[in-house]
C-alpha positions in Angstrom: 12.3 93.4 155.9 15.5 95.3 155.1 15.6 97.3 151.9 18.0 96.4 149.1 20.0 99.6 149.7 20.6 98.8 153.3 21.6 95.2 152.4 24.2 96.5 149.9 25.6 98.9 152.4 26.0 96.2 154.9 27.9 94.0 152.4 30.3 96.9 151.5 30.9 97.5 155.2 31.8 93.9 155.8 34.2 93.8 152.8 35.9 96.9 154.0 36.5 95.4 157.4 38.1 92.3 155.8 40.7 94.3 153.8 44.1 94.2 155.3 45.9 97.4 155.6 49.4 97.3 153.8 52.0 99.8 155.1 55.1 101.2 153.3 57.5 98.7 154.9 55.7 95.8 153.4 55.8 97.4 149.9 59.6 97.9 150.2 60.2 94.3 151.2 58.3 93.1 148.2 60.4 95.3 145.9 63.6 94.0 147.4 62.6 90.4 147.0 61.8 90.7 143.3 65.4 91.1 142.0 66.6 88.2 144.2 64.0 85.9 142.8 65.0 87.0 139.2 68.6 86.3 139.9 67.9 82.9 141.4 66.0 81.9 138.3 68.6 81.0 135.6 66.1 80.5 132.8 66.4 84.1 131.7 70.2 84.5 132.2 72.2 85.1 129.0 74.0 82.1 127.7 77.8 82.0 127.5 79.7 82.5 124.2 80.6 79.2 122.5 84.0 79.6 120.9 83.5 76.8 118.4 80.2 78.2 117.2 81.8 81.7 116.8 84.6 80.2 114.7 82.2 78.4 112.4 80.1 81.5 112.0 83.2 83.5 111.0 82.8 82.1 107.6 85.5 81.2 105.0 87.6 84.2 106.1 88.6 82.0 109.1 90.4 79.6 106.8 93.4 81.8 105.8 93.7 83.0 109.4 93.8 79.4 110.6 96.6 78.6 108.1 98.6 81.6 109.3 98.1 80.4 112.9 99.6 77.0 112.0 102.5 78.8 110.2 103.2 80.9 113.3 103.2 78.0 115.6 105.4 75.9 113.4 108.0 78.6 112.8 108.1 79.6 116.4 108.9 76.1 117.5 111.4 75.4 114.7 113.3 78.7 115.1 113.4 78.3 118.9 115.0 74.9 118.5 117.4 76.0 115.7 118.6 79.0 117.6 119.8 77.2 120.7 123.2 78.5 121.9 124.9 75.1 121.8 123.7 74.7 118.2 124.9 78.0 116.9 128.2 78.2 118.9 129.0 74.9 120.7 130.5 75.4 124.1 133.5 73.0 123.3 134.3 75.0 120.2 134.2 78.3 122.0 136.4 77.1 124.9 139.0 75.5 122.6 139.3 78.5 120.3 139.5 80.8 123.3 142.4 78.8 124.7 144.2 78.9 121.4 143.7 82.6 121.0 145.2 83.4 124.4 148.7 83.6 123.0 148.5 85.4 119.7 152.2 85.0 119.0 151.8 81.2 119.0 148.3 80.8 117.5 148.2 77.5 115.4 145.9 77.9 112.4 146.0 74.1 111.6 144.8 73.2 115.1 142.0 75.8 114.9 141.0 74.4 111.5 140.8 70.9 113.0 138.7 72.1 116.0 136.3 73.8 113.7 135.8 70.7 111.6 135.1 68.7 114.8 132.3 71.1 115.9 130.6 72.0 112.7 128.3 75.0 113.3 127.8 78.6 112.1 130.5 79.8 114.4 132.9 77.2 113.0 132.1 78.2 109.4 133.0 81.8 110.3 136.3 80.9 111.8 137.2 78.6 108.9 136.5 81.3 106.4 139.0 83.5 108.2 141.6 80.8 108.6 141.5 80.2 104.8 142.7 83.8 104.4 145.9 83.1 106.4 148.8 84.9 104.9 146.7 87.9 103.8 146.6 91.3 105.5 144.5 91.7 108.7 142.0 93.9 107.1 141.2 91.3 104.5 140.8 88.6 107.1 138.4 90.7 109.2 136.4 91.7 106.1 136.0 88.0 105.2 134.8 87.2 108.8 132.3 90.0 108.7 130.9 88.9 105.4 130.5 85.3 106.5 128.8 86.4 109.8 126.3 88.5 107.8 125.6 85.6 105.4 125.0 83.2 108.3 122.8 85.6 110.2 120.7 86.3 107.1 120.3 82.5 106.6 118.9 82.1 110.1 116.8 85.2 110.0 115.1 84.4 106.7 112.3 82.2 108.3 111.7 84.8 111.0 110.6 87.2 108.3 107.5 85.0 107.8 106.6 85.6 111.4 106.8 89.4 110.8 104.6 88.9 107.7 102.0 87.0 109.7 102.0 89.7 112.4 101.3 92.3 109.8 98.9 90.5 107.4 96.7 88.5 109.8 94.9 91.6 111.3 94.2 92.8 107.8 92.6 89.4 107.0 90.5 89.7 110.1 89.5 93.3 109.2 88.5 92.2 105.7 86.2 89.5 107.2 84.7 92.0 109.5 84.0 94.6 106.8 82.4 91.9 104.7 80.3 90.7 107.6 79.1 94.2 108.3 78.1 94.6 104.6 76.1 91.4 104.8 74.5 92.4 108.1 73.3 95.7 106.8 72.1 94.2 103.5 70.1 91.6 105.3 68.6 94.2 107.6 67.2 96.0 104.6 65.1 92.9 103.7 63.7 92.0 107.1 60.7 89.7 107.7 57.8 90.8 109.9 58.9 88.6 112.8 62.3 90.2 113.3 63.4 93.7 114.3 66.2 95.7 112.6 68.2 96.1 115.8 68.1 92.4 116.5 69.3 91.6 113.0 72.1 94.1 113.1 73.4 93.1 116.5 73.6 89.5 115.5 75.4 90.3 112.2 77.8 92.7 113.8 79.0 90.4 116.6 79.4 87.6 114.1 81.4 89.8 111.8 83.8 90.9 114.6 84.9 87.2 115.1 87.4 87.5 112.2 89.0 90.6 113.7 89.4 88.8 117.0 90.9 85.8 115.4 93.4 87.9 113.4 94.5 89.7 116.6 94.9 86.5 118.5 97.3 85.2 115.8 99.1 88.5 115.1 100.1 89.4 118.7 102.0 86.2 119.5 103.6 86.3 116.0 104.9 89.8 116.6 106.3 88.9 120.0 108.1 85.8 118.7 109.5 87.6 115.7 111.0 90.3 117.9 112.3 87.8 120.3 114.0 85.6 117.6 115.5 88.6 115.9 117.1 89.8 119.1 118.4 86.3 119.8 120.0 86.1 116.3 121.7 89.5 116.8 123.0 88.5 120.3 124.4 85.1 119.2 126.2 86.4 116.1 127.5 89.3 118.0 129.3 86.9 120.3 130.6 85.0 117.3 132.0 88.3 115.9 133.8 89.0 119.2 135.4 85.6 119.1 136.4 86.0 115.4 138.0 89.4 115.8 139.8 88.0 118.9 141.4 85.3 116.7 142.2 87.5 113.7 145.3 89.2 115.2 146.9 85.8 115.7 147.1 85.3 112.0 149.1 88.5 111.3 152.4 86.7 111.8 151.7 84.6 108.7 151.2 87.6 106.4 153.1 87.0 103.2 154.7 83.9 104.5 152.3 80.9 104.9 148.8 80.0 103.9 146.3 77.3 104.8 145.4 74.7 102.2 142.1 72.8 101.9 143.3 70.1 104.2 144.2 72.5 107.0 148.0 72.4 106.6 150.2 75.4 106.5 152.1 75.8 103.2 154.7 78.4 102.3 153.4 81.0 99.9 154.8 81.0 96.4 157.8 83.3 96.3 157.7 86.0 93.7 160.8 86.7 91.5 163.2 89.0 93.1 163.3 92.6 91.8 165.9 93.6 89.3 168.9 95.6 90.4 169.1 99.1 88.9 172.6 98.4 87.6 171.8 95.0 86.1 171.8 94.9 82.2 168.4 94.6 80.6 167.2 91.2 79.6 167.7 90.3 75.9 164.5 90.0 74.0 164.4 87.1 71.5 163.8 87.9 67.9 160.9 86.6 66.0 163.0 83.9 64.3 164.8 82.9 67.5 167.9 85.1 66.9 168.8 87.5 69.6 167.8 91.1 68.8 170.9 92.5 70.4 173.4 93.5 67.6 176.8 91.8 67.6 179.7 93.9 68.9 181.7 95.7 66.3 185.4 94.9 66.1 187.6 97.8 66.8 190.1 98.8 64.1 193.8 98.8 64.9 
């Protein structure tokens, strides 16, 4: 009968024979397969960012940024349509006025006035303001045209300044929301519950707070681009109007002191001033207070 020690030794020997020897190559294959299995399993993959949820988590600071975005879109569309070339300076108006200005010695102000009233536009208003100065010196005519161009340009550039304001103010609104969100995040991290860590609380609060800054930049960048584009377009269009106006002005010099244009577009002779007195002419008699001439009667000579 075998002893207990020999029986135990026999069992250990048999177990050792059943153990499969694992070499280094098998271990490397197992390590390489582990990441692939993790990638294939999408349960632990990070979820994508939901834009709508971020906007809602941005808080009430998103409201003014949303209003500014609506303002930017509205002004950009409205100004783009208003600053069309054919609306500021109609092609028919430019062609007809250019044809009239070819011969400056025979430029007809009445015809130009009628053409401007047929094609009402900022360019037509500039030319009409100069035509109404017919009969005055060339410097006065050009000064009137420059002032009218400046007024018209300012009128069209006024709405564009709101785009410039949006481009400057919207990032500040986003920064204000971010600062407030950071304050709230650090405040809440100081009163944590036992089931949440400080790093988890701060990371969630910070990425939520940065939403307002992102929204502000998304609105401000297109606003700045559109504002610069529209300002350059206004400058270009009214520079072309200025070139046309100053090309027409010399044709009005032949009417200086002779004729002027009335409100109906007709040339009228200017009122003639009284002729100057001759140096040898006798002075005019001044009537006396009671209607009697102040000149004393001639004295009869004695014979």
